[in-house]
N, C-alpha and C positions, 0 to 999 in steps of 0.2 A: 403397567403397559396398557395403552389404550387399544381397543379392538377396532378393526376395520369394518366399515360399512360395506355391505355386499354390493357389487356392481363392477363395471369395467374401470379399473384403476389406471390413471395416467400419471406417470412419474415425472415430476418436474425437477430438473437438476439446476444447481447453481450456475448461472450463465457467466460468460466472459464479460466482466464489467469494464473492460477496455484498458488502454495504456499499459499493457503488459502485465496486469495483475493476475496472479495465479492462485490466490486464496483469499478468503474473507472470514471474519469472525462473526458469529451470530450474537447480536446485541440484544434483540428483543423479538420474540414471536408475536405476530399480530393476529394469529388465528389459533384456535384449539382444534384438536381432533374431534370431528363431529360437526364442526361449523360448516355452513353453506357459504361458499365463496363465489363471487361473480368473475367473469373473464376480466383479466388485467387488474384485479384487486390486489393491492400489496399484501403479502402474507408474512414477510419477515423483514426486519431491519438488520443490515449487516454493516460491519466496519471493515473497510479495506485499509491498505497502507496509505491511502490518499484521502478518503472521505467516508461519511456515513451515507448509506444508500438504502432506500426502501425498494425491495424487489417484488415486482408484480408477477402473479401467476397467469400464464396464458390459457388456463383451463378453468371452466366453471363447473361446480358440483359440490360434493361433500368431501371434506378433508378426512382421509382415512389413516394417514400416517404422517408424522413429522420426524425428520432425521437430524439429531443434534440438539444438545441442550444450549441454553444461553451461555456464552463464553467459549463455546466450542469453535475451533478453527477448521474450516472445510476447504478442500481444494476445489478449483473450478471443475465442474463436471460431476461433483458428488451429488447424490439425491438430497433434495430439500423437503419436498412434500409429495404425497401421493393423493390424487383427487379422483374420486369416483364420479365420472362425468355423467350428467343427465339424471342424477339421482338425488332425492331429498334425504332428510334425516331418517325416514322410515324405510328407505330403500325403494320408494316409488318415485314416479316422475315428479319433478319439482312443481310447486303450485305456480299459478300465473304470476302471483306477486313476486316469487323468487326469480322467475324468468325476466320480469320487468326490471327487477333490481340488477340482474346480470346485464341487461341491455343498457341500463343507465350507467352502471359502473364501468363497463368496458367497451361500449359502443357496438356490441353484437350480442346475440342471444345464444344461450346454451341450447343445443339440439334437444328436441323432445325425446322422451324415453320411449323405447319400443317395447318395454315390458320390464317387470321387476325381475331381479336375479333370483335364482332358486336358492333354497337354504343350503343345499349340499355343495354348491360351488357356483361358478360363473355360468349363467345361462346363455344359450345361443342367441336369444333375443337381444342380449346386450351388445352383440357385435356391431349391428348397424348404428346403435347409439353412439359408440365410440367413433365410428367412421364419420357420422354426421357432426359430432362435436369437434373432431379434428378439422373438418372442412369449415366449421363455423368459428374457428379460432380467431383471435383478435387481429392477427397480422402485425401487431406491434412488435418492435424489435428493440432490445437493449443493445448489447453488442455481442454478436456471435450466437444468437438464438432467435427463433421466430416461432410462429404457431401454425405454419402451413402443414407440418407433418409431425407425427409422433416421434419422440426422442428414441434413438436406437437403444435396444436393450443391452445392458452391460454383460459381458461374459462373466459368468459366476464361477468362483472357485470355492473349494470346500472351506468354510469359515472355521476358525479355531474356537476354542471353548468360550473365550470372551466375546467374540463376534456373535456367536449363537445366542448368547444371553443378552445381547444389546448393550454390552459394556463399552466404556470409552477407554482407549489406551492413552496413557499420558507418557510423553517422552520429552525429556529436557524442558519441562514446564509447558509443553504444547499439547493440547488435548486433540487427539485424532479419533474420530468416531469409528468403531469397529463393528457397529451394528445399529439398528434403529433404536432410538430412545423411546419414541412413541410409535412403535412398529405395528404392522398389520397383525391380525389374529392368526394363530397357528392354523395352517391348512389353506390360507388365502393364496391368491395368485401371486402376490408380491412377497418374496422372501427377504431375508436379511441382505444387507449390503455385503459386497464381496469383502473378505477378510483383508486387513492391512498387515497382519503379522504372518510371516511365511511358515505354515505348517507347525511342526514341533520346534522349529528354530525361531526364537523371538527376535526377529529382525524386521524393521520397518523401512529404513532408508535404502533405496536402490544404490546409492553411492557406497554404502557399507558392503552390500553384496558384490558389487563390481570390484571393489578394492580387494576383497577376499578372493574372488575368482581369479583376478589377475596375478595374485601371488600364491595361488594353489593352497589357500588356507581353508581348512574345513571348519566352518562356523559351528558345527555340532560339538567341537572340542573346546569351545570357549564358554565361559560363564560371564554373562553381561553384567556391567556395573550399573545399568539403568534401572528404572522402576520395574518390578516384576521380572528381573533378570534380562531386561532388554539389552541387546548387544549394540553398543554405540561404536562410532568410528574410532573413538579413542581406544576402545578395547582391541580393535583389529590392529591399529597402529602399534599399540603396546606389545601385542603378541608378535608382530613382525619384527620389532626392534629386539625383543627377547630372543627370537629365533636367530636373527642375524648375529647377535652377540654370542649366543651359544655356539653357532657355527664357526665363528672366528676363533673362539677358545679351543674348540675341538680340533681345528686345523693346526693351531699352534702346538697343542699337546701331541698330536700325531707326528708332527715334524720333529719334535724334540725326542720323543720316546719310541717312535715307530709303531705305537699301539694306539688304537682308537680308545678314547676315554669312555668310561661308564657314566652315562648321564642320567640324572633324575628327571622325572616328568616335569614338563613346563607347568609352572604354577598358573592357574587361570587368573584372568583379570579380576581384580577385587576393588574394594572401596578406595584403595590407595592408588588406583589407576589414574594417570593424568586425565583430567576432564571429569572425574567422578566426584560426586558430592562429598564434601568434607565438613566436619563439625566446625561451627564458628564462621561459616561463610554464607553469603547470600547470593543466589544466582537469579538473574533477571533475564528472561528469554528475549532475544533480539527479534521481535516480531512487530507487526503493525507499523505504526509511524516510526518507532525507534529503529526497527529493522530496515525499513525503507531508507531512512536517513543514513544508517550505517553503510548500507550497500552503495548508496550514491556517493557518499563522501570517500569511501574506499576506492571506488572506481575513478573519482576525480583525481585522487592522489596518485593512482597508478598511471593514468593516461595523460594527465595535463602537466607539462613543465611550467609551473607557475612562478611568478616573481611579484614582489610587492614594492611599491614606492609610496611615500607619504609626505605630507607637508602640513604645517600649522597655518591656520588662516584666522583672520580677525572677522568674526561673524557679527560684530556690532551692527554693521550696516544692514545685514539681512534681517536681524531681529527687529530693528527699527522699521524697516520696510513692512514687515509682517504686522507690526503693531499699527502702523498707519492704515494698512489695507483693512484690518479688522475694525478699526475705528470709524471707517467710512460707511458702515451699515452693510446689510446683506449677510450671506452665509460666511461663517468664520473660515479662514484659510489656515490649514495646518502647516506646520514646519516641514513635515515629510513631503507634502505636496509641492512646496517651493523647491525642495532639494530634488524631487523627481523632475520638476520642470527644468532645472539646471542640467540634470543628467541628460534629458532628451536633447537639449540644445547642444550639449557637448558631444553627444553621439552623432549629431548632424555634421559637426565639424571634423570628427574623428570616427568615421563609420567602420574602420577596421576592427573596432572593439565590439560592434554589434554583430557578432558573427559566431560561427562554430567551425570545428574542424571535422571533416569527413575523413576518418582514418583509413577506411577501406579504399576510397577513391584518391586519397592523398590530395584533397582539395580543401581550400578555405571557402566556406559558404557564408556570404555576407547578406544580411537581411535589410530590406528597405524600411520595414515597419519596426517600431520599438514596442515589444511586449515586456513591460517592466515588472520583474518579480521583486518582492520585498519580504524580508525575513520577519516572521511573526512567531513569538514564543507563546505556546498555549499549554493547557493542562495535558493535552495528548502528546506534546512534544513540539519540536521546531517544524513549522511548515512554511512554504514559500508561495503565497497566492500571487497570481499574475494579473496585472492591470493591462488589459488588451488595448492596443493602439494608444499607448500613453503619449506618443508624440503629437497626437491630434487633439488632446484634451488640454484645457486651460487649468489654472490653479484651482478654480472652484470645482470643476469636474473631477480633477484628480483627488481633491479632498473628499468628495462624496464617495468615489469609488474605493479609496483607501478605507474609509469608515465602513462601507458595506462589506468588503472582503474581510476586514479585521473582525467584525462582529460574527460573520459566518464561520471564520476560523475558530474563534473561541467557543462557538456552539457546536462545532463539528459538522457543519452543514455545507462545507465546500465540496463542489463536485470535482471529479477528476479533471474536467476541462479547465477549471479555475486554478488548478495546481500544476498545470503543465503548459509547455509551449513558450516559456519565457526566453528572451534573447539577451537580457542583461538584468543584473540584480542590484538593488540598493539595500544595504545592510546598515541599519541604524542601531549599532551596538551601544551607543551612548546612553540608551535607556537603562542599561545595566550599571551605569555609573562608572564606566571605564573610558579611558582616553583613546586607546589604540588597540588594534588587533590585526592579525594576518589571517583573514578568513580563508576557508577552502572554497574554490570556485564551484558554483552550482552547475555541475555537469549536465548537459554538454555545452554550456555557455562558455564565453571566452573571457569574461571580465566581471568584476564586482567592485562597486564603490562602497567603501566603509566610512561611516561617520561616527566620531566619538562624541562624548558629552561636551556641551557648550558651557564653559565655566569662566568666571572672572579671573584674569591673570594680568600681571604687569606686561605691558606691550609698548613698543616704541611706535607712537602715532604722530605723524607729521613732525618728526624730529624731536619729540618730547616723550618722556616716559609717562604712560597713562595706564589706568586699569580698563581693560577691554574684554569683551566676550570672545574667547578664543576656542577654536575647535580644531581637532586633528582629523585630517582627511587621508584616507589610504585607498590605493587602487591595486588590487590583485588581478593580474592578467595572464593570459596564456601566451607565453613567449613565442609560440609558433605563429600567431596571427600578426604580431607586430614586434618592433624593437623598442628599446627604452625611450627613444625620441618621441614616438607616438604616444606611449603611455604617459610620459612626463608632460607632453603638451596637453593631453586630455585633463590630467589632474591640475595643471596650472590654470587652465581655463575655468574649471570648476571652482578653484580657490578664488580666482578673480571675481567670479560672479557672486560668491559668498561675501567677499569683502566689499564689492561695489555692485549692487544689484543692477545699476544702470548699464553695466556691461551686457547683461542678459537682454535688456530692453533694446539695445542697439543691434542685437543679432536676430531678433524675432522678425 
């Protein structure tokens, strides 16, 4: 455990990174305990369900504590680092070079030290140091935090044994920090993080506590099936089912015999509890990108009454047009860019599909601009980057933007803003070598165009059988925003443009 440098410690917590994100996983620490950091210097790289983000610290000084190992998942508001503001590595005021570095790194200087901290604890002379450091904060804001005032102190509760030793609690494959990993020295002003496990009862989830409370179930009578005896929701549900079944049998016995049965104690939840680990099984936590995708797809299925129509189209004309465009010199045009151009033209003719449904207001919200999402499979999972103002871009501009976003997606550099705000999605599942699909709509959008593989097939062309490049197109749409006539008209127009690109030129 690293020791804290003496001085006034400012605790920097994981900020709200926007777009409704509630947690992030520590990927890589960029500083060590004892390092001098400048205002707004990135201190940690985290991965959210949407993107990789470097998080800058609004305080300048010496890092005295880090909370969480690499791979640990932290909720928004959890402590990240503690910084002794206005102090150098030896506890004295930082040298001029350090102050200059802070000024260059964050655009503002760390306040000068009013005096070194005493050995026995925090000196009074350090008080104005912190005050001036807070006043000299960067002023920069991610989402939900700034540097104009010190963060509020968290209400401390008595930590359990694991929290006191700085251990991490693992539940269902998710690591939750119960105390500082690189914490402050014993006796310093900054104590351990508040415990995540409730006293002697090993429970983390507030949902589990509420479920037990609503059903008058004493959690102290249960033995959890999770790691270290952690009580899971499955344990509570199992106990409730067992109690209900036992109550039903007791009532039946008393009705038949007129005597209450003698019951054996309820067996505690064990490794055979539904949801508990079993031998020969592999469990993968639904977190990060996979968890975000699962939540979004589940919500789409629950809320959107979707329908799918499809049609085969002769893509020979489109492929020839692309070949001719690329042979004329200049930047190469991608096939997905041409399909995107067809999409935006079709949405101009059928704007009902460039929309969303406001369920609370019971209104259909139609958009003027087309922000086109496209499905991209990466090592981190399926992501849907968004091409802003796709309707205003030509084929060359669309090609460049698709390439930029695809590269960023594979490198994990997409920002939350590049992954949200889409109004329509293009799904080219033909890259997986399949002809058709019935994809789930990218909530809260109203429609998605699917494109299968383009493959040589026998086709009747101009009255004769010929081998042509054929593709299957599908449209999955929210039946609340339109009926089949509109969806069919949209898909037919797309197919006509694929078969005869001149149709697109006539509508531009």
